[in-house]
N, C-alpha and C positions, 0 to 999 in steps of 0.2 A: 510792524506794527501794529497795522490794521486787518491783518488775519487773525490776532489775537481780539481784538474787539470784536469781529465778524463772529468768530466762533463762542466768544462770551455771550454775546447778545444770542445766538442760536441757543446753546446751552440754556441762558437763563428763558427762552422762551418757549420750549419744547421740550426740556429734560427734566432739570429741577426750577426750583424758585424757594426761597424765605418765605416763611408766614411764623408771626408773633399769634401766641393766644392771648386775647381780651376778656377778662372773666374769669367766672370758676365751671362752667358749664359740663366741662371734661374732668375736672376734680377727681379723684385723686390720681388720675393716670398723665393728666397734665392738666399743669398749674399756671396762673394768671401770667404772662411776660416768658411761658419758655418759646425758646427760639427754635423753630423745626425746620427738618428741609423735608418739601414737598416735592414726592416724586410724579411728575408731567407723564411719565414716556409710558409706563406701566399699562395702563388703560387704552393705550392705541394700542396693545398686543393682547391684551385678555380685559374680560370682564371682571368690575368690582366685586369682590367677594363678600361675605357675611363676615362681620368683627374687624374690616379695617376700619381706620379712621381717615376721613375723607374732610377734602377742602371745596366746598362749591357754593356758588352763589343763588341765595333764595329766592324765590319768585316773587316775594312782594318788593325786595331791593335788593336788584340785579347790582348793583354798585359794591354791596358788600360781599364780605365774606365768611362763610360758617366754618365751623370745624364740629363733627359729629362720626358718631360710629352706626356703619350701614348694619342693621339688624333683619330689616324686608328685602328682599330680591323679587327683581320680577316674577309676575306669573303668581305671587305667592299670594295669603290671604293670613291680614294682619289685624290683630285685634289685642286692646290693652283693657283687661276685666278683672277687678277686685284687686288692683293692684301687681297683674302677673301679664307678661306681653305673651301672646300665642303666635306662633306661626303656622297655618293650616292645622288648628284646632288644638294644638301641640303645645304644652308649657314651653319657655324658652330659659335652661339653665342661666345665670348671669352672676358669676362671685365675683365681677373687677369694679362693679358700683359701688359706691361709698354706703355704707352701714347703715347711716340713717334713712339712704333712699332705698331701704330691704321695707320698710314702713310701706303702705299700700300707696300707690301712685295716687297724687291727688286730682290726676285730667284719666280719665279713661278715654279709649278710644273706640267707634266701633269698629265690627268687622268690615275690611276693607281688604276687596282687591286688587293689588296691585298692576299696573300696566305693564307690556314688553316690556318699556324701557325706563320702568320708576322705583326708585329704593326708598326705604324706610330706615330716617336714620334718627338717631337717640342722640343726648349729651350725656356722660357717664353718668352726671350729678344731674340724675333725673327730676327734682323737684326744682334746681334753678335751671332750665334749658328751653330755648324756647327751638323746639326741634319738629319731627313730622306731625306729632300732635295738635302743634299749631298753625304750622306752613305748609302741610300736606306733603304727601310723597315730592322724592328729589327727580327730576327728569336727567336723564344720561349725561345730557348736553348741560347742563348745569354744574357736573362735576370738574374740577379743576385737576385734581390729583388726590395722589391720599400718601399720609405721614410714611416717612420714611425712615427719618432719627430725627429726636431731641437730641440737640446740639449743645443750646446751653439753658440753663447754667449749666456746667461742667459736670456737677455733681447727680445731674441728672441726664447725663448722655448715655443715649442707647438707642437700639434700634427702637421702635414702634412695636408695640404690646399688640396681639393679636390674639383673643382669646379662642378658647375649645371650646366649641358647645354641645348639648346632648344631644 
């Protein structure tokens, strides 16, 4: 019995973690009250990739956890201008955001070069998201893991969606 408890604690601390989405910042891909399974092991073996949805502690409030999609990778230059996201001066095609979010983003972001261990993140529901435009780039050490599975509600059960960018 003790071995089972120890194993469960180890799995919870280092391999997977439950997470419940609060709010609408990731709609339509993740909805309020969705129950997710977070993969905490992948980033011990490799770096986060563009398009993956991560759980992280924002700098201003380290006791909270946010859910956002990685858009900018370490060393890249990110800019939001006239409603479009640019990575190293090239437009980033994003067909997974809400249709009303295809209107110009209400908050531009100046051209910023990310440090070697920083990521730029956005909510999929851009105009209803506190993301890197407000909190700045996310340090690698603040990332808890990546969303692996949408577990509940059962009608939404699936692996996490990772878009292909142009």
